[in-house]
C-alpha positions, 0 to 999 in steps of 0.5 A, spaced: 820 527 874 824 531 869 820 527 863 814 530 866 817 537 867 819 536 859 812 534 857 808 539 861 811 545 862 810 550 856 817 552 855 819 545 853 813 541 851 813 543 844 821 542 843 820 535 840 824 532 846 824 524 846 826 520 852 831 514 852 832 514 844 838 511 841 842 516 837 848 512 833 851 507 838 848 511 844 842 511 848 840 518 850 836 520 856 833 526 853 834 529 846 830 534 842 832 533 834 829 539 832 834 543 837 839 538 837 840 538 844 841 532 849 840 532 856 844 527 860 842 525 867 848 524 871 847 519 877 850 521 884 856 516 885 857 515 878 863 510 877 869 512 873 868 507 868 861 510 867 863 517 867 868 516 862 863 513 857 859 519 858 865 523 856 866 519 850 858 520 848 859 527 849 865 528 845 861 523 839 855 528 840 859 534 840 862 532 833 855 531 830 853 538 832 849 537 839 849 541 845 849 537 851 846 539 858 849 535 864 844 535 870 845 531 876 840 527 878 840 530 885 838 537 883 832 534 879 830 530 885 831 536 890 831 543 886 827 541 879 825 548 879 832 551 878 833 545 873 828 547 869 830 555 869 837 553 867 834 548 861 829 554 859 835 559 859 839 554 855 834 553 850 832 560 849 839 561 846 838 555 841 836 555 834 831 550 831 833 547 825 829 547 819 828 540 816 
């Protein structure tokens, strides 16, 4: 659902988002390399081991200048419009990196 929103909504469609992309030793849910933004889907009932791994991934990404937005899977399923608004607000304050 979120991938469809990222590819069809004009606010996100041209931001360069890719899904399930390896970055270093991690495979990310969604990443925009031009924006250096990562969207991480947090499943309901996540185990402590999975949470720890997600926190380590976030720290690794933070060290490399990525902004990480964690989005609950439940929110994506129940209120996608609000998730899109929150992401759009975050992206509005994110500069595009020049290559």
